[in-house]
Biopython code that builds the backbone (N, CA, C, O; Angstrom):
import numpy as np
from Bio.PDB.StructureBuilder import StructureBuilder

atoms = [
    (1, "THR", "N", (44.084, -32.165, 2.869)),
    (1, "THR", "CA", (44.393, -33.017, 4.005)),
    (1, "THR", "C", (43.761, -32.426, 5.263)),
    (1, "THR", "O", (43.851, -31.223, 5.511)),
    (2, "ILE", "N", (43.131, -33.276, 6.040)),
    (2, "ILE", "CA", (42.553, -32.888, 7.324)),
    (2, "ILE", "C", (43.274, -33.708, 8.367)),
    (2, "ILE", "O", (43.050, -34.914, 8.468)),
    (3, "GLY", "N", (44.145, -33.072, 9.153)),
    (3, "GLY", "CA", (44.968, -33.831, 10.089)),
    (3, "GLY", "C", (45.786, -34.834, 9.312)),
    (3, "GLY", "O", (46.481, -34.469, 8.365)),
    (4, "LYS", "N", (45.712, -36.107, 9.704)),
    (4, "LYS", "CA", (46.399, -37.177, 8.982)),
    (4, "LYS", "C", (45.513, -37.784, 7.900)),
    (4, "LYS", "O", (45.948, -38.669, 7.164)),
    (5, "LEU", "N", (44.256, -37.305, 7.798)),
    (5, "LEU", "CA", (43.317, -37.907, 6.871)),
    (5, "LEU", "C", (43.353, -37.185, 5.530)),
    (5, "LEU", "O", (43.353, -35.955, 5.472)),
    (6, "LYS", "N", (43.383, -37.965, 4.454)),
    (6, "LYS", "CA", (43.433, -37.413, 3.114)),
    (6, "LYS", "C", (42.026, -37.313, 2.550)),
    (6, "LYS", "O", (41.222, -38.231, 2.716)),
    (7, "VAL", "N", (41.723, -36.208, 1.888)),
    (7, "VAL", "CA", (40.445, -36.030, 1.237)),
    (7, "VAL", "C", (40.713, -35.945, -0.259)),
    (7, "VAL", "O", (41.492, -35.102, -0.703)),
    (8, "PHE", "N", (40.079, -36.804, -1.030)),
    (8, "PHE", "CA", (40.278, -36.846, -2.468)),
    (8, "PHE", "C", (39.017, -36.384, -3.173)),
    (8, "PHE", "O", (37.909, -36.555, -2.664)),
    (9, "ASN", "N", (39.195, -35.799, -4.345)),
    (9, "ASN", "CA", (38.087, -35.312, -5.142)),
    (9, "ASN", "C", (38.207, -35.872, -6.538)),
    (9, "ASN", "O", (39.314, -36.061, -7.042)),
    (10, "LYS", "N", (37.084, -36.138, -7.167)),
    (10, "LYS", "CA", (37.109, -36.687, -8.516)),
    (10, "LYS", "C", (37.712, -35.713, -9.512)),
    (10, "LYS", "O", (38.442, -36.135, -10.409)),
    (11, "THR", "N", (37.425, -34.411, -9.383)),
    (11, "THR", "CA", (37.840, -33.471, -10.412)),
    (11, "THR", "C", (38.619, -32.274, -9.925)),
    (11, "THR", "O", (39.316, -31.644, -10.720)),
    (12, "SER", "N", (38.534, -31.932, -8.658)),
    (12, "SER", "CA", (39.225, -30.740, -8.182)),
    (12, "SER", "C", (39.547, -30.857, -6.708)),
    (12, "SER", "O", (39.194, -31.840, -6.058)),
    (13, "ASP", "N", (40.233, -29.828, -6.178)),
    (13, "ASP", "CA", (40.574, -29.821, -4.763)),
    (13, "ASP", "C", (39.440, -29.272, -3.905)),
    (13, "ASP", "O", (39.509, -29.340, -2.678)),
    (14, "SER", "N", (38.400, -28.730, -4.532)),
    (14, "SER", "CA", (37.306, -28.126, -3.804)),
    (14, "SER", "C", (35.977, -28.711, -4.271)),
    (14, "SER", "O", (35.390, -28.209, -5.230)),
    (15, "PRO", "N", (35.492, -29.762, -3.613)),
    (15, "PRO", "CA", (34.264, -30.406, -4.063)),
    (15, "PRO", "C", (33.049, -29.508, -3.854)),
    (15, "PRO", "O", (33.014, -28.689, -2.936)),
    (16, "GLU", "N", (32.060, -29.678, -4.721)),
    (16, "GLU", "CA", (30.814, -28.940, -4.565)),
    (16, "GLU", "C", (29.952, -29.564, -3.476)),
    (16, "GLU", "O", (29.187, -28.868, -2.808)),
    (17, "ALA", "N", (30.078, -30.887, -3.296)),
    (17, "ALA", "CA", (29.297, -31.599, -2.286)),
    (17, "ALA", "C", (30.101, -32.792, -1.804)),
    (17, "ALA", "O", (30.924, -33.316, -2.554)),
    (18, "PRO", "N", (29.882, -33.244, -0.549)),
    (18, "PRO", "CA", (30.649, -34.377, -0.029)),
    (18, "PRO", "C", (30.572, -35.616, -0.899)),
    (18, "PRO", "O", (31.555, -36.351, -0.987)),
    (19, "GLY", "N", (29.446, -35.879, -1.543)),
    (19, "GLY", "CA", (29.304, -37.059, -2.384)),
    (19, "GLY", "C", (30.210, -37.051, -3.593)),
    (19, "GLY", "O", (30.370, -38.081, -4.248)),
    (20, "MET", "N", (30.811, -35.905, -3.908)),
    (20, "MET", "CA", (31.692, -35.807, -5.059)),
    (20, "MET", "C", (33.108, -36.259, -4.731)),
    (20, "MET", "O", (33.944, -36.389, -5.625)),
    (21, "LEU", "N", (33.376, -36.495, -3.469)),
    (21, "LEU", "CA", (34.706, -36.931, -3.080)),
    (21, "LEU", "C", (34.946, -38.354, -3.556)),
    (21, "LEU", "O", (34.088, -39.220, -3.387)),
    (22, "LEU", "N", (36.121, -38.603, -4.155)),
    (22, "LEU", "CA", (36.477, -39.955, -4.546)),
    (22, "LEU", "C", (36.621, -40.815, -3.302)),
    (22, "LEU", "O", (36.142, -41.948, -3.257)),
    (23, "LYS", "N", (37.278, -40.271, -2.304)),
    (23, "LYS", "CA", (37.424, -40.955, -1.022)),
    (23, "LYS", "C", (37.075, -39.959, 0.073)),
    (23, "LYS", "O", (37.668, -38.883, 0.140)),
    (24, "HIS", "N", (36.138, -40.298, 0.917)),
    (24, "HIS", "CA", (35.821, -39.460, 2.062)),
    (24, "HIS", "C", (36.820, -39.768, 3.164)),
    (24, "HIS", "O", (36.910, -40.916, 3.598)),
    (25, "TYR", "N", (37.557, -38.797, 3.620)),
    (25, "TYR", "CA", (38.438, -38.951, 4.770)),
    (25, "TYR", "C", (39.132, -40.306, 4.817)),
    (25, "TYR", "O", (39.004, -41.036, 5.800)),
    (26, "ALA", "N", (39.847, -40.637, 3.790)),
    (26, "ALA", "CA", (40.521, -41.935, 3.722)),
    (26, "ALA", "C", (41.713, -41.953, 4.670)),
    (26, "ALA", "O", (42.594, -41.099, 4.571)),
    (27, "PRO", "N", (41.750, -42.908, 5.581)),
    (27, "PRO", "CA", (42.902, -43.004, 6.478)),
    (27, "PRO", "C", (44.158, -43.399, 5.704)),
    (27, "PRO", "O", (44.075, -44.002, 4.634)),
    (28, "GLN", "N", (45.300, -43.059, 6.247)),
    (28, "GLN", "CA", (46.565, -43.463, 5.631)),
    (28, "GLN", "C", (46.806, -44.947, 5.845)),
    (28, "GLN", "O", (47.493, -45.585, 5.047)),
    (29, "THR", "N", (46.251, -45.502, 6.910)),
    (29, "THR", "CA", (46.362, -46.932, 7.176)),
    (29, "THR", "C", (45.463, -47.686, 6.197)),
    (29, "THR", "O", (44.304, -47.310, 6.023)),
    (30, "PRO", "N", (45.966, -48.737, 5.558)),
    (30, "PRO", "CA", (45.130, -49.509, 4.637)),
    (30, "PRO", "C", (43.888, -50.069, 5.334)),
    (30, "PRO", "O", (43.943, -50.497, 6.486)),
    (31, "VAL", "N", (42.770, -50.055, 4.609)),
    (31, "VAL", "CA", (41.490, -50.523, 5.133)),
    (31, "VAL", "C", (40.993, -51.677, 4.268)),
    (31, "VAL", "O", (41.034, -51.617, 3.039)),
    (32, "ILE", "N", (40.525, -52.727, 4.937)),
    (32, "ILE", "CA", (39.869, -53.840, 4.247)),
    (32, "ILE", "C", (38.451, -53.918, 4.776)),
    (32, "ILE", "O", (38.241, -53.997, 5.986)),
    (33, "LEU", "N", (37.465, -53.895, 3.871)),
    (33, "LEU", "CA", (36.065, -54.048, 4.236)),
    (33, "LEU", "C", (35.688, -55.508, 4.000)),
    (33, "LEU", "O", (35.906, -56.040, 2.912)),
    (34, "THR", "N", (35.123, -56.153, 5.015)),
    (34, "THR", "CA", (34.860, -57.590, 4.914)),
    (34, "THR", "C", (33.609, -58.005, 5.676)),
    (34, "THR", "O", (33.192, -57.354, 6.634)),
    (35, "ASP", "N", (33.021, -59.116, 5.217)),
    (35, "ASP", "CA", (31.934, -59.767, 5.939)),
    (35, "ASP", "C", (32.486, -60.770, 6.951)),
    (35, "ASP", "O", (31.769, -61.218, 7.846)),
    (36, "LYS", "N", (33.756, -61.116, 6.802)),
    (36, "LYS", "CA", (34.367, -62.178, 7.598)),
    (36, "LYS", "C", (35.549, -61.625, 8.393)),
    (36, "LYS", "O", (36.707, -61.873, 8.057)),
    (37, "VAL", "N", (35.243, -60.880, 9.443)),
    (37, "VAL", "CA", (36.279, -60.211, 10.230)),
    (37, "VAL", "C", (37.263, -61.214, 10.818)),
    (37, "VAL", "O", (38.474, -61.042, 10.679)),
    (38, "THR", "N", (36.768, -62.247, 11.467)),
    (38, "THR", "CA", (37.651, -63.211, 12.128)),
    (38, "THR", "C", (38.604, -63.867, 11.137)),
    (38, "THR", "O", (39.797, -63.991, 11.416)),
    (39, "GLU", "N", (38.096, -64.285, 9.989)),
    (39, "GLU", "CA", (38.954, -64.904, 8.960)),
    (39, "GLU", "C", (39.982, -63.915, 8.430)),
    (39, "GLU", "O", (41.131, -64.280, 8.187)),
    (40, "THR", "N", (39.573, -62.669, 8.252)),
    (40, "THR", "CA", (40.493, -61.657, 7.738)),
    (40, "THR", "C", (41.569, -61.340, 8.764)),
    (40, "THR", "O", (42.727, -61.138, 8.399)),
    (41, "VAL", "N", (41.210, -61.293, 10.035)),
    (41, "VAL", "CA", (42.208, -61.085, 11.095)),
    (41, "VAL", "C", (43.243, -62.205, 11.043)),
    (41, "VAL", "O", (44.443, -61.944, 11.128)),
    (42, "ARG", "N", (42.788, -63.444, 10.904)),
    (42, "ARG", "CA", (43.722, -64.586, 10.841)),
    (42, "ARG", "C", (44.662, -64.461, 9.641)),
    (42, "ARG", "O", (45.842, -64.799, 9.729)),
    (43, "LYS", "N", (44.133, -63.981, 8.535)),
    (43, "LYS", "CA", (44.939, -63.817, 7.318)),
    (43, "LYS", "C", (46.101, -62.846, 7.538)),
    (43, "LYS", "O", (47.162, -62.993, 6.931)),
    (44, "PHE", "N", (45.897, -61.861, 8.403)),
    (44, "PHE", "CA", (46.928, -60.853, 8.655)),
    (44, "PHE", "C", (47.587, -61.025, 10.024)),
    (44, "PHE", "O", (48.136, -60.071, 10.576)),
    (45, "SER", "N", (47.532, -62.232, 10.568)),
    (45, "SER", "CA", (48.174, -62.528, 11.843)),
    (45, "SER", "C", (49.637, -62.110, 11.780)),
    (45, "SER", "O", (50.316, -62.352, 10.782)),
    (46, "GLY", "N", (50.111, -61.494, 12.828)),
    (46, "GLY", "CA", (51.493, -61.021, 12.862)),
    (46, "GLY", "C", (51.604, -59.539, 12.538)),
    (46, "GLY", "O", (52.650, -58.930, 12.763)),
    (47, "LYS", "N", (50.527, -58.951, 12.006)),
    (47, "LYS", "CA", (50.472, -57.517, 11.729)),
    (47, "LYS", "C", (49.803, -56.824, 12.910)),
    (47, "LYS", "O", (49.109, -57.462, 13.701)),
    (48, "LYS", "N", (50.013, -55.529, 13.022)),
    (48, "LYS", "CA", (49.323, -54.743, 14.039)),
    (48, "LYS", "C", (47.972, -54.347, 13.446)),
    (48, "LYS", "O", (47.894, -53.473, 12.582)),
    (49, "ILE", "N", (46.907, -55.005, 13.922)),
    (49, "ILE", "CA", (45.578, -54.915, 13.328)),
    (49, "ILE", "C", (44.639, -54.087, 14.192)),
    (49, "ILE", "O", (44.604, -54.220, 15.416)),
    (50, "GLY", "N", (43.881, -53.231, 13.521)),
    (50, "GLY", "CA", (42.776, -52.525, 14.141)),
    (50, "GLY", "C", (41.492, -53.019, 13.513)),
    (50, "GLY", "O", (41.454, -53.298, 12.315)),
    (51, "VAL", "N", (40.437, -53.130, 14.309)),
    (51, "VAL", "CA", (39.146, -53.565, 13.796)),
    (51, "VAL", "C", (38.125, -52.458, 14.022)),
    (51, "VAL", "O", (38.013, -51.900, 15.113)),
    (52, "LEU", "N", (37.388, -52.158, 12.963)),
    (52, "LEU", "CA", (36.273, -51.227, 13.025)),
    (52, "LEU", "C", (35.010, -52.069, 12.883)),
    (52, "LEU", "O", (34.725, -52.602, 11.810)),
    (53, "ALA", "N", (34.256, -52.184, 13.973)),
    (53, "ALA", "CA", (33.096, -53.081, 14.005)),
    (53, "ALA", "C", (31.810, -52.287, 14.175)),
    (53, "ALA", "O", (31.799, -51.205, 14.763)),
    (54, "PHE", "N", (30.729, -52.847, 13.649)),
    (54, "PHE", "CA", (29.412, -52.226, 13.808)),
    (54, "PHE", "C", (28.985, -52.340, 15.267)),
    (54, "PHE", "O", (28.967, -51.339, 15.983)),
    (55, "ASN", "N", (28.642, -53.540, 15.714)),
    (55, "ASN", "CA", (28.199, -53.706, 17.100)),
    (55, "ASN", "C", (28.795, -54.932, 17.773)),
    (55, "ASN", "O", (28.584, -55.145, 18.967)),
    (56, "SER", "N", (29.529, -55.731, 17.032)),
    (56, "SER", "CA", (30.137, -56.944, 17.590)),
    (56, "SER", "C", (31.500, -56.620, 18.182)),
    (56, "SER", "O", (32.141, -55.633, 17.820)),
    (57, "SER", "N", (31.920, -57.471, 19.093)),
    (57, "SER", "CA", (33.277, -57.386, 19.614)),
    (57, "SER", "C", (33.998, -58.656, 19.197)),
    (57, "SER", "O", (33.506, -59.762, 19.422)),
    (58, "TYR", "N", (35.151, -58.493, 18.595)),
    (58, "TYR", "CA", (35.931, -59.623, 18.101)),
    (58, "TYR", "C", (37.140, -59.807, 19.011)),
    (58, "TYR", "O", (38.189, -59.200, 18.795)),
    (59, "MET", "N", (36.988, -60.627, 20.004)),
    (59, "MET", "CA", (38.072, -60.885, 20.941)),
    (59, "MET", "C", (39.088, -61.792, 20.260)),
    (59, "MET", "O", (38.795, -62.952, 19.971)),
    (60, "ASP", "N", (40.263, -61.272, 20.006)),
    (60, "ASP", "CA", (41.304, -62.044, 19.325)),
    (60, "ASP", "C", (42.652, -61.484, 19.722)),
    (60, "ASP", "O", (42.832, -60.268, 19.785)),
    (61, "LYS", "N", (43.592, -62.362, 19.987)),
    (61, "LYS", "CA", (44.932, -61.931, 20.405)),
    (61, "LYS", "C", (45.651, -61.114, 19.335)),
    (61, "LYS", "O", (46.562, -60.349, 19.649)),
    (62, "ASP", "N", (45.243, -61.272, 18.061)),
    (62, "ASP", "CA", (45.892, -60.547, 16.971)),
    (62, "ASP", "C", (45.339, -59.142, 16.759)),
    (62, "ASP", "O", (45.884, -58.387, 15.953)),
    (63, "ILE", "N", (44.283, -58.777, 17.456)),
    (63, "ILE", "CA", (43.701, -57.443, 17.317)),
    (63, "ILE", "C", (44.330, -56.517, 18.348)),
    (63, "ILE", "O", (44.202, -56.730, 19.553)),
    (64, "ALA", "N", (45.013, -55.485, 17.856)),
    (64, "ALA", "CA", (45.654, -54.520, 18.750)),
    (64, "ALA", "C", (44.641, -53.515, 19.297)),
    (64, "ALA", "O", (44.692, -53.156, 20.473)),
    (65, "VAL", "N", (43.722, -53.063, 18.442)),
    (65, "VAL", "CA", (42.737, -52.050, 18.820)),
    (65, "VAL", "C", (41.415, -52.371, 18.132)),
    (65, "VAL", "O", (41.388, -52.763, 16.965)),
    (66, "GLU", "N", (40.326, -52.200, 18.866)),
    (66, "GLU", "CA", (39.008, -52.396, 18.285)),
    (66, "GLU", "C", (38.145, -51.186, 18.604)),
    (66, "GLU", "O", (38.156, -50.679, 19.726)),
    (67, "ARG", "N", (37.401, -50.732, 17.609)),
    (67, "ARG", "CA", (36.439, -49.648, 17.806)),
    (67, "ARG", "C", (35.072, -50.146, 17.354)),
    (67, "ARG", "O", (34.882, -50.523, 16.197)),
    (68, "ARG", "N", (34.121, -50.139, 18.289)),
    (68, "ARG", "CA", (32.741, -50.494, 17.951)),
    (68, "ARG", "C", (31.973, -49.198, 17.745)),
    (68, "ARG", "O", (32.050, -48.280, 18.562)),
    (69, "LEU", "N", (31.235, -49.132, 16.652)),
    (69, "LEU", "CA", (30.528, -47.909, 16.310)),
    (69, "LEU", "C", (29.181, -47.782, 17.011)),
    (69, "LEU", "O", (28.689, -46.667, 17.188)),
    (70, "SER", "N", (28.572, -48.895, 17.415)),
    (70, "SER", "CA", (27.309, -48.850, 18.147)),
    (70, "SER", "C", (27.168, -50.118, 18.978)),
    (70, "SER", "O", (27.165, -51.225, 18.440)),
    (71, "LYS", "N", (27.053, -49.954, 20.274)),
    (71, "LYS", "CA", (26.846, -51.115, 21.137)),
    (71, "LYS", "C", (25.382, -51.535, 21.155)),
    (71, "LYS", "O", (25.044, -52.595, 21.681)),
    (72, "THR", "N", (24.501, -50.694, 20.575)),
    (72, "THR", "CA", (23.060, -50.965, 20.619)),
    (72, "THR", "C", (22.488, -51.291, 19.237)),
    (72, "THR", "O", (21.269, -51.267, 19.061)),
    (73, "ASN", "N", (23.339, -51.593, 18.259)),
    (73, "ASN", "CA", (22.879, -51.985, 16.924)),
    (73, "ASN", "C", (22.145, -50.846, 16.210)),
    (73, "ASN", "O", (21.212, -51.088, 15.444)),
    (74, "ASP", "N", (22.571, -49.603, 16.464)),
    (74, "ASP", "CA", (21.922, -48.408, 15.930)),
    (74, "ASP", "C", (22.748, -47.845, 14.771)),
    (74, "ASP", "O", (23.859, -47.355, 14.978)),
    (75, "LEU", "N", (22.209, -47.914, 13.560)),
    (75, "LEU", "CA", (22.937, -47.429, 12.386)),
    (75, "LEU", "C", (23.176, -45.924, 12.425)),
    (75, "LEU", "O", (24.204, -45.455, 11.935)),
    (76, "ASP", "N", (22.249, -45.155, 12.999)),
    (76, "ASP", "CA", (22.456, -43.703, 13.117)),
    (76, "ASP", "C", (23.661, -43.404, 14.014)),
    (76, "ASP", "O", (24.492, -42.555, 13.692)),
    (77, "GLU", "N", (23.741, -44.111, 15.134)),
    (77, "GLU", "CA", (24.873, -43.939, 16.048)),
    (77, "GLU", "C", (26.172, -44.357, 15.363)),
    (77, "GLU", "O", (27.193, -43.682, 15.496)),
    (78, "ALA", "N", (26.133, -45.466, 14.634)),
    (78, "ALA", "CA", (27.328, -45.950, 13.923)),
    (78, "ALA", "C", (27.785, -44.930, 12.891)),
    (78, "ALA", "O", (28.979, -44.645, 12.796)),
    (79, "ALA", "N", (26.863, -44.377, 12.122)),
    (79, "ALA", "CA", (27.215, -43.374, 11.109)),
    (79, "ALA", "C", (27.821, -42.138, 11.768)),
    (79, "ALA", "O", (28.790, -41.573, 11.260)),
    (80, "PHE", "N", (27.256, -41.720, 12.892)),
    (80, "PHE", "CA", (27.762, -40.565, 13.623)),
    (80, "PHE", "C", (29.197, -40.785, 14.097)),
    (80, "PHE", "O", (30.000, -39.852, 14.096)),
    (81, "ASN", "N", (29.522, -42.010, 14.501)),
    (81, "ASN", "CA", (30.841, -42.329, 15.063)),
    (81, "ASN", "C", (31.887, -42.742, 14.025)),
    (81, "ASN", "O", (33.063, -42.879, 14.362)),
    (82, "LEU", "N", (31.478, -42.941, 12.776)),
    (82, "LEU", "CA", (32.350, -43.527, 11.754)),
    (82, "LEU", "C", (33.666, -42.784, 11.559)),
    (82, "LEU", "O", (34.728, -43.385, 11.724)),
    (83, "TYR", "N", (33.634, -41.504, 11.216)),
    (83, "TYR", "CA", (34.865, -40.796, 10.872)),
    (83, "TYR", "C", (35.772, -40.605, 12.074)),
    (83, "TYR", "O", (36.994, -40.667, 11.941)),
    (84, "ASP", "N", (35.191, -40.374, 13.252)),
    (84, "ASP", "CA", (36.007, -40.251, 14.454)),
    (84, "ASP", "C", (36.732, -41.565, 14.735)),
    (84, "ASP", "O", (37.915, -41.561, 15.076)),
    (85, "ALA", "N", (36.030, -42.683, 14.595)),
    (85, "ALA", "CA", (36.644, -43.992, 14.844)),
    (85, "ALA", "C", (37.751, -44.276, 13.828)),
    (85, "ALA", "O", (38.815, -44.769, 14.200)),
    (86, "LEU", "N", (37.511, -43.970, 12.547)),
    (86, "LEU", "CA", (38.557, -44.164, 11.529)),
    (86, "LEU", "C", (39.773, -43.301, 11.844)),
    (86, "LEU", "O", (40.911, -43.759, 11.741)),
    (87, "HIS", "N", (39.528, -42.062, 12.227)),
    (87, "HIS", "CA", (40.623, -41.147, 12.562)),
    (87, "HIS", "C", (41.429, -41.688, 13.750)),
    (87, "HIS", "O", (42.659, -41.692, 13.717)),
    (88, "ARG", "N", (40.741, -42.136, 14.783)),
    (88, "ARG", "CA", (41.436, -42.671, 15.970)),
    (88, "ARG", "C", (42.230, -43.938, 15.634)),
    (88, "ARG", "O", (43.354, -44.112, 16.106)),
    (89, "LEU", "N", (41.646, -44.818, 14.822)),
    (89, "LEU", "CA", (42.388, -46.013, 14.399)),
    (89, "LEU", "C", (43.620, -45.626, 13.585)),
    (89, "LEU", "O", (44.683, -46.229, 13.730)),
    (90, "ASP", "N", (43.470, -44.625, 12.736)),
    (90, "ASP", "CA", (44.593, -44.182, 11.905)),
    (90, "ASP", "C", (45.741, -43.642, 12.758)),
    (90, "ASP", "O", (46.903, -43.727, 12.360)),
    (91, "GLU", "N", (45.425, -43.095, 13.916)),
    (91, "GLU", "CA", (46.453, -42.561, 14.825)),
    (91, "GLU", "C", (47.170, -43.637, 15.625)),
    (91, "GLU", "O", (48.151, -43.340, 16.308)),
    (92, "GLU", "N", (46.704, -44.880, 15.558)),
    (92, "GLU", "CA", (47.249, -45.964, 16.372)),
    (92, "GLU", "C", (48.494, -46.626, 15.775)),
    (92, "GLU", "O", (49.020, -47.573, 16.360)),
    (93, "ASN", "N", (48.968, -46.155, 14.641)),
    (93, "ASN", "CA", (50.168, -46.739, 14.017)),
    (93, "ASN", "C", (49.960, -48.215, 13.684)),
    (93, "ASN", "O", (50.822, -49.050, 13.959)),
    (94, "LEU", "N", (48.820, -48.525, 13.095)),
    (94, "LEU", "CA", (48.470, -49.890, 12.745)),
    (94, "LEU", "C", (49.029, -50.252, 11.372)),
    (94, "LEU", "O", (49.340, -49.377, 10.564)),
    (95, "ASP", "N", (49.149, -51.542, 11.123)),
    (95, "ASP", "CA", (49.515, -52.007, 9.786)),
    (95, "ASP", "C", (48.291, -52.060, 8.883)),
    (95, "ASP", "O", (48.394, -51.854, 7.674)),
    (96, "ILE", "N", (47.130, -52.336, 9.473)),
    (96, "ILE", "CA", (45.911, -52.500, 8.685)),
    (96, "ILE", "C", (44.686, -52.276, 9.566)),
    (96, "ILE", "O", (44.700, -52.572, 10.761)),
    (97, "ILE", "N", (43.627, -51.747, 8.953)),
    (97, "ILE", "CA", (42.329, -51.616, 9.610)),
    (97, "ILE", "C", (41.371, -52.566, 8.895)),
    (97, "ILE", "O", (41.189, -52.486, 7.681)),
    (98, "ILE", "N", (40.768, -53.457, 9.660)),
    (98, "ILE", "CA", (39.779, -54.381, 9.107)),
    (98, "ILE", "C", (38.413, -53.865, 9.545)),
    (98, "ILE", "O", (38.100, -53.815, 10.734)),
    (99, "ALA", "N", (37.606, -53.482, 8.553)),
    (99, "ALA", "CA", (36.294, -52.915, 8.827)),
    (99, "ALA", "C", (35.204, -53.939, 8.532)),
    (99, "ALA", "O", (35.189, -54.564, 7.471)),
    (100, "GLU", "N", (34.308, -54.095, 9.474)),
    (100, "GLU", "CA", (33.180, -55.009, 9.308)),
    (100, "GLU", "C", (32.151, -54.388, 8.363)),
    (100, "GLU", "O", (31.762, -53.231, 8.527)),
    (101, "ARG", "N", (31.715, -55.168, 7.372)),
    (101, "ARG", "CA", (30.675, -54.692, 6.448)),
    (101, "ARG", "C", (29.357, -54.581, 7.204)),
    (101, "ARG", "O", (29.016, -55.445, 8.012)),
    (102, "PHE", "N", (28.621, -53.509, 6.931)),
    (102, "PHE", "CA", (27.355, -53.240, 7.597)),
    (102, "PHE", "C", (26.208, -53.910, 6.853)),
    (102, "PHE", "O", (26.370, -54.305, 5.699)),
    (103, "PRO", "N", (25.037, -54.044, 7.503)),
    (103, "PRO", "CA", (23.873, -54.596, 6.811)),
    (103, "PRO", "C", (23.589, -53.763, 5.552)),
    (103, "PRO", "O", (23.646, -52.534, 5.597)),
    (104, "ALA", "N", (23.291, -54.416, 4.454)),
    (104, "ALA", "CA", (23.096, -53.731, 3.170)),
    (104, "ALA", "C", (21.672, -53.205, 3.036)),
    (104, "ALA", "O", (20.954, -53.543, 2.095)),
    (105, "GLU", "N", (21.284, -52.383, 3.981)),
    (105, "GLU", "CA", (19.954, -51.776, 3.950)),
    (105, "GLU", "C", (20.028, -50.375, 4.544)),
    (105, "GLU", "O", (20.777, -50.136, 5.492)),
    (106, "GLY", "N", (19.260, -49.459, 3.993)),
    (106, "GLY", "CA", (19.191, -48.106, 4.516)),
    (106, "GLY", "C", (20.553, -47.471, 4.720)),
    (106, "GLY", "O", (21.396, -47.475, 3.824)),
    (107, "LEU", "N", (20.756, -46.930, 5.901)),
    (107, "LEU", "CA", (21.997, -46.236, 6.242)),
    (107, "LEU", "C", (23.205, -47.167, 6.199)),
    (107, "LEU", "O", (24.330, -46.706, 6.003)),
    (108, "GLY", "N", (22.992, -48.459, 6.378)),
    (108, "GLY", "CA", (24.090, -49.428, 6.286)),
    (108, "GLY", "C", (24.758, -49.394, 4.924)),
    (108, "GLY", "O", (25.979, -49.519, 4.828)),
    (109, "ARG", "N", (23.962, -49.225, 3.860)),
    (109, "ARG", "CA", (24.534, -49.112, 2.504)),
    (109, "ARG", "C", (25.416, -47.881, 2.387)),
    (109, "ARG", "O", (26.474, -47.929, 1.759)),
    (110, "THR", "N", (24.990, -46.787, 2.985)),
    (110, "THR", "CA", (25.768, -45.546, 2.938)),
    (110, "THR", "C", (27.086, -45.707, 3.685)),
    (110, "THR", "O", (28.129, -45.262, 3.206)),
    (111, "ILE", "N", (27.049, -46.337, 4.851)),
    (111, "ILE", "CA", (28.269, -46.562, 5.623)),
    (111, "ILE", "C", (29.214, -47.471, 4.841)),
    (111, "ILE", "O", (30.416, -47.211, 4.780)),
    (112, "ASN", "N", (28.678, -48.535, 4.242)),
    (112, "ASN", "CA", (29.509, -49.425, 3.418)),
    (112, "ASN", "C", (30.142, -48.665, 2.265)),
    (112, "ASN", "O", (31.304, -48.899, 1.932)),
    (113, "ASP", "N", (29.396, -47.764, 1.655)),
    (113, "ASP", "CA", (29.940, -46.955, 0.560)),
    (113, "ASP", "C", (31.130, -46.137, 1.044)),
    (113, "ASP", "O", (32.153, -46.074, 0.361)),
    (114, "ARG", "N", (31.015, -45.519, 2.194)),
    (114, "ARG", "CA", (32.114, -44.704, 2.737)),
    (114, "ARG", "C", (33.330, -45.580, 3.045)),
    (114, "ARG", "O", (34.468, -45.187, 2.788)),
    (115, "LEU", "N", (33.080, -46.764, 3.595)),
    (115, "LEU", "CA", (34.188, -47.673, 3.903)),
    (115, "LEU", "C", (34.832, -48.212, 2.625)),
    (115, "LEU", "O", (36.049, -48.387, 2.570)),
    (116, "GLU", "N", (34.021, -48.474, 1.602)),
    (116, "GLU", "CA", (34.579, -48.915, 0.320)),
    (116, "GLU", "C", (35.454, -47.823, -0.283)),
    (116, "GLU", "O", (36.520, -48.110, -0.826)),
    (117, "ARG", "N", (35.011, -46.583, -0.189)),
    (117, "ARG", "CA", (35.815, -45.463, -0.698)),
    (117, "ARG", "C", (37.130, -45.343, 0.070)),
    (117, "ARG", "O", (38.173, -45.037, -0.509)),
    (118, "ALA", "N", (37.068, -45.590, 1.386)),
    (118, "ALA", "CA", (38.285, -45.513, 2.199)),
    (118, "ALA", "C", (39.263, -46.634, 1.876)),
    (118, "ALA", "O", (40.467, -46.497, 2.091)),
    (119, "SER", "N", (38.738, -47.750, 1.356)),
    (119, "SER", "CA", (39.603, -48.906, 1.106)),
    (119, "SER", "C", (40.096, -49.011, -0.336)),
    (119, "SER", "O", (40.973, -49.825, -0.625)),
    (120, "GLU", "N", (39.556, -48.216, -1.231)),
    (120, "GLU", "CA", (39.929, -48.302, -2.639)),
    (120, "GLU", "C", (41.374, -47.880, -2.874)),
    (120, "GLU", "O", (41.883, -46.967, -2.224)),
    (121, "HIS", "N", (42.023, -48.559, -3.814)),
    (121, "HIS", "CA", (43.340, -48.188, -4.311)),
    (121, "HIS", "C", (44.428, -48.186, -3.245)),
    (121, "HIS", "O", (45.372, -47.402, -3.337)),
    (122, "GLN", "N", (44.316, -49.042, -2.240)),
    (122, "GLN", "CA", (45.344, -49.107, -1.220)),
    (122, "GLN", "C", (46.185, -50.361, -1.423)),
    (122, "GLN", "O", (45.660, -51.438, -1.705)),
    (123, "ASN", "N", (47.480, -50.206, -1.277)),
    (123, "ASN", "CA", (48.387, -51.344, -1.406)),
    (123, "ASN", "C", (48.946, -51.686, -0.038)),
    (123, "ASN", "O", (49.372, -50.801, 0.704)),
    (124, "PHE", "N", (48.946, -52.960, 0.293)),
    (124, "PHE", "CA", (49.534, -53.421, 1.547)),
    (124, "PHE", "C", (49.932, -54.873, 1.382)),
    (124, "PHE", "O", (49.459, -55.565, 0.480)),
    (125, "GLN", "N", (50.803, -55.322, 2.261)),
    (125, "GLN", "CA", (51.279, -56.711, 2.241)),
    (125, "GLN", "C", (50.996, -57.359, 3.584)),
    (125, "GLN", "O", (51.316, -58.531, 3.784)),
]
sb = StructureBuilder()
sb.init_structure("model")
sb.init_model(0)
sb.init_chain("A")
sb.init_seg("    ")
for serial, (resi, resn, name, xyz) in enumerate(atoms, 1):
    if name == "N":
        sb.init_residue(resn, " ", resi, " ")
    sb.init_atom(name, np.array(xyz, "f"), 0.0, 1.0, " ", f" {name:<3s}", serial, name[0])
structure = sb.get_structure()
């Protein structure tokens, strides 16, 4: 455990490399990775929602907190800010974190992989 963030490993408590982690820094708050942020926010209306966005801002009364990873559409900047933003959202006492899926190219695929790992095996209502 790192702070409130859980680190999981496929086979042991001490991974040989970060890629061996089952979940990289998975927040305790449930995470949903989606292409349709606005629709997903509506689905969870009434919950305390955090949004993790690439470069868009989703103005919605149901969003309690929003973190944009890059205001300039820069995947390197987004990757650099990813874990800090997840950690900060996890500290907000949210019911759910809705993460925007990144472009499926280059570093975007890697970021999506990390977000998918963070969202796996989570139960929420």
